[in-house]
C-alpha positions as CSV (number, residue, x, y, z in Angstrom):
1,M,85.0,92.8,132.1
2,D,84.2,91.8,128.5
3,L,87.0,94.1,126.6
4,G,84.6,93.9,123.4
5,I,87.6,92.6,121.1
6,A,86.6,89.0,120.6
7,G,87.3,88.3,117.1
8,R,89.5,91.0,116.3
9,R,93.1,90.1,114.9
10,A,96.3,91.2,116.4
11,I,99.9,91.6,115.5
12,V,102.0,91.2,118.6
13,C,105.9,91.7,118.2
14,A,108.5,90.0,119.9
15,S,105.9,88.0,121.6
16,S,107.5,84.4,122.2
17,R,108.4,85.3,126.0
18,G,108.6,88.3,128.4
19,L,106.3,91.3,128.3
20,G,105.3,90.5,124.6
21,R,104.0,87.1,125.7
22,G,102.2,88.7,128.5
23,C,100.4,91.0,125.8
24,A,99.8,88.1,123.6
25,E,98.2,85.9,126.6
26,A,96.0,88.5,127.6
27,L,94.9,89.5,124.1
28,A,93.9,85.8,123.5
29,A,92.1,85.3,126.6
30,A,89.7,88.2,125.4
31,G,89.4,86.1,122.2
32,V,91.5,87.9,120.0
33,H,93.2,86.1,117.1
34,L,96.7,86.5,117.0
35,V,100.2,86.9,114.6
36,L,102.8,86.1,117.1
37,N,106.7,87.0,116.4
38,G,110.1,86.0,117.9
39,R,113.4,85.3,117.0
40,D,113.5,81.9,118.7
41,A,111.5,79.4,116.6
42,A,111.4,76.7,119.5
43,A,110.3,79.3,121.9
44,L,107.8,80.8,119.6
45,G,106.4,77.6,118.5
46,K,105.8,76.7,122.3
47,T,104.2,79.9,123.1
48,A,101.7,79.5,120.0
49,K,100.8,76.1,121.0
50,E,100.0,76.9,124.6
51,L,97.8,79.9,123.4
52,R,95.9,77.8,121.0
53,D,95.4,75.1,123.3
54,R,94.6,77.4,126.4
55,H,92.2,80.0,124.6
56,H,91.0,78.4,121.2
57,V,92.1,81.3,119.0
58,D,93.9,81.3,116.0
59,V,97.6,81.8,116.2
60,A,100.1,82.3,113.4
61,E,103.8,82.5,113.6
62,V,106.2,85.0,112.1
63,I,110.0,83.8,113.0
64,G,112.6,86.5,112.8
65,D,113.8,90.2,113.6
66,V,110.9,92.4,113.3
67,S,113.4,95.1,112.0
68,R,113.8,93.4,108.9
69,P,111.6,94.5,105.9
70,D,110.8,91.0,104.9
71,V,109.9,89.9,108.4
72,Q,107.5,93.0,108.7
73,A,106.0,91.8,105.1
74,A,105.4,88.4,106.4
75,L,103.7,89.8,109.6
76,L,101.2,91.7,107.2
77,S,101.0,88.6,105.0
78,A,99.6,86.7,108.0
79,C,97.4,89.5,109.0
80,P,96.5,91.8,106.3
81,Q,94.0,94.1,108.3
82,P,94.9,94.0,111.8
83,D,92.7,96.0,114.3
84,I,95.6,95.5,117.0
85,L,99.2,96.3,116.9
86,V,101.7,95.8,119.8
87,N,105.0,97.2,119.0
88,N,107.9,95.4,121.0
89,N,111.4,95.0,120.3
90,G,114.4,93.8,122.4
91,G,116.5,96.9,123.6
92,P,120.3,97.1,123.4
93,P,122.2,95.6,125.9
94,P,123.5,97.5,129.1
95,R,126.4,99.4,127.9
96,D,128.8,102.3,128.8
97,F,127.9,105.4,126.4
98,R,131.6,105.3,125.7
99,Q,131.6,102.1,124.0
100,L,128.8,103.2,121.4
101,D,129.8,103.4,117.9
102,R,127.8,104.8,115.1
103,A,126.8,101.4,114.0
104,T,125.6,100.3,117.4
105,M,123.7,103.5,117.7
106,L,121.9,103.6,114.4
107,E,121.0,99.8,115.0
108,G,119.6,100.7,118.4
109,V,117.6,103.6,117.0
110,T,116.4,101.2,114.2
111,Q,114.9,98.7,116.5
112,N,113.5,100.8,119.1
113,M,112.3,103.8,116.9
114,V,112.2,103.3,113.3
115,T,110.9,99.9,113.4
116,P,107.7,100.6,115.3
117,I,107.2,103.4,113.2
118,E,107.2,101.6,110.0
119,L,104.9,99.2,111.5
120,V,102.4,102.1,112.2
121,Q,102.9,103.4,108.7
122,K,101.8,99.9,107.6
123,V,98.6,99.6,109.4
124,I,97.2,102.7,110.4
125,D,95.3,104.0,107.4
126,G,93.3,100.7,107.2
127,M,92.6,101.0,110.8
128,A,91.0,104.3,110.4
129,E,89.2,103.4,107.3
130,R,87.6,100.6,109.1
131,G,86.7,102.5,112.3
132,F,88.8,100.5,114.7
133,G,92.3,100.4,115.7
134,R,94.3,100.1,118.7
135,I,98.2,100.8,118.4
136,V,100.4,99.9,121.7
137,N,104.3,100.5,122.1
138,I,106.0,98.7,124.7
139,T,108.6,101.4,125.7
140,S,110.2,101.7,129.0
141,L,110.1,103.9,132.3
142,S,113.5,104.7,131.2
143,V,111.4,107.6,129.1
144,Y,111.0,109.3,132.0
145,Q,113.9,108.2,134.3
146,P,117.0,107.2,132.1
147,I,119.1,104.2,133.4
148,L,122.8,104.5,133.4
149,G,124.2,101.9,130.6
150,L,120.7,102.1,128.8
151,D,121.2,105.4,127.4
152,L,120.8,104.1,123.7
153,S,117.5,102.4,124.6
154,S,116.1,105.5,126.6
155,G,116.9,107.9,123.8
156,A,115.2,105.6,121.0
157,R,112.2,104.9,122.8
158,A,111.5,108.8,124.0
159,G,112.1,109.6,120.2
160,L,109.2,107.1,119.2
161,T,107.1,108.7,122.2
162,S,107.4,112.1,120.7
163,F,107.2,111.2,117.2
164,L,103.9,109.2,118.0
165,F,102.2,111.7,119.8
166,G,100.9,114.1,116.9
167,V,100.1,111.0,115.0
168,A,97.9,109.7,117.5
169,R,95.8,113.0,117.7
170,S,95.3,112.8,113.9
171,V,93.6,109.5,114.0
172,A,91.7,109.7,117.3
173,G,88.9,110.8,115.4
174,R,88.4,107.6,113.6
175,N,88.4,105.1,116.7
176,V,92.1,104.7,116.2
177,T,94.3,105.1,119.3
178,I,97.9,105.2,119.9
179,N,99.3,104.6,123.5
180,N,102.4,103.6,125.4
181,L,103.3,101.3,128.1
182,L,106.3,102.1,130.1
183,P,107.3,99.0,132.2
184,G,109.3,99.2,135.2
185,K,111.1,96.5,136.7
186,F,109.4,93.2,135.6
187,D,110.7,89.6,136.1
188,T,111.8,88.9,132.5
189,D,115.1,88.0,131.0
190,R,115.8,91.7,130.0
191,I,115.8,92.9,133.8
192,R,118.1,90.0,134.4
193,K,120.7,91.3,132.2
194,T,120.1,94.9,133.8
195,I,120.7,93.3,137.4
196,E,123.8,91.4,135.9
197,F,125.2,94.6,134.6
198,A,124.7,96.6,137.8
199,A,125.9,93.9,139.8
200,A,129.4,93.8,137.8
201,K,129.6,97.8,138.5
202,T,128.7,97.8,142.1
203,G,130.6,94.4,143.0
204,K,127.5,92.9,144.6
205,S,126.3,89.4,143.7
206,V,123.7,88.9,141.2
207,D,121.2,87.8,144.1
208,E,122.4,90.8,146.4
209,Q,121.8,93.1,143.2
210,A,118.2,91.5,142.6
211,A,117.3,91.9,146.1
212,S,118.4,95.6,146.2
213,A,116.3,96.0,142.9
214,A,113.1,94.7,144.4
215,A,113.6,96.5,147.5
216,E,113.6,100.2,145.7
217,I,110.1,99.4,144.4
218,P,107.4,100.5,146.8
219,A,105.5,97.4,145.8
220,G,108.3,95.6,147.2
221,R,108.6,93.2,144.0
222,L,109.2,93.1,140.3
223,G,106.3,93.0,138.2
224,T,104.8,90.0,136.5
225,P,104.5,89.9,132.6
226,Q,100.8,88.5,133.2
227,E,99.6,92.1,135.1
228,F,101.4,94.0,132.4
229,G,99.6,92.1,129.5
230,A,96.1,92.9,131.4
231,A,97.2,96.4,131.0
232,C,97.6,96.2,127.3
233,A,94.6,94.3,126.8
234,F,92.5,97.0,128.3
235,L,94.1,99.6,126.1
236,C,93.3,97.4,123.2
237,S,89.6,97.2,124.3
238,A,86.6,98.7,122.9
239,Q,86.1,100.8,126.1
240,A,89.8,102.4,125.7
241,G,88.7,104.4,122.7
242,F,89.0,107.8,124.5
243,I,92.6,107.1,125.7
244,T,95.0,108.2,123.1
245,G,98.5,109.6,123.2
246,Q,99.2,108.3,126.8
247,N,102.1,107.0,128.8
248,L,101.2,104.5,131.2
249,R,103.7,103.7,133.7
250,I,103.5,100.2,135.3
251,D,106.3,100.3,138.0
252,G,104.7,99.6,141.2
253,G,105.0,103.2,142.3
254,L,108.8,103.2,141.3
255,F,108.9,106.5,139.6
256,P,109.2,109.4,142.3
257,G,106.7,112.0,140.5
258,A,103.3,112.8,140.6
259,F,103.1,113.7,136.8
């Protein structure tokens, strides 16, 4: 399918690896010019070069924590009129909620709720004026099914989901959509940390815990960043203009509910 977005411009946050990279790859394959972001300069540069060479699109790089105002300013300087914004950021590491002090909780909410809202504020009016905009927030299946140890991440992402639902309705008539992708268990650095945390709790080896995690998924495996990215690219497509305010679970059937 031709997604109808070749030549568009996108900001993809936290995109040097993992699910963010999967989204960037799929958008580049659709002909979208990119501004990538990450904290690891080497990983970011490697990803940017690979996407340029493979897909022949423009790829700019902005190094740093997207929660910082100067990094956000650099993203908008590199792409003043984005057509697409993919919000992504690393979540707080697994931790017993009793160990969370106020500073840690505020940092988690800033990274996973406040930061994406700030970026939406910066781009949404321009999108509406131009008559095209696609905003995709990478949240988590834990919005629906909280995971012990990721309570802070779950709470912040649930807050983001509720906050932006009304915003999505307010701009739908200007061909601007806001949707959320809720990953389940994907083969990324993040899930490995979660598996290690669970292994320490259960007394299993990391390999045993990883096998248990995969066995819980009806699909029988972890997801891949590539298939996650394909879903993101569709939500950014011209054909997805009638889809907004939605939470798309991508979890191999893990969530045990019909709604």
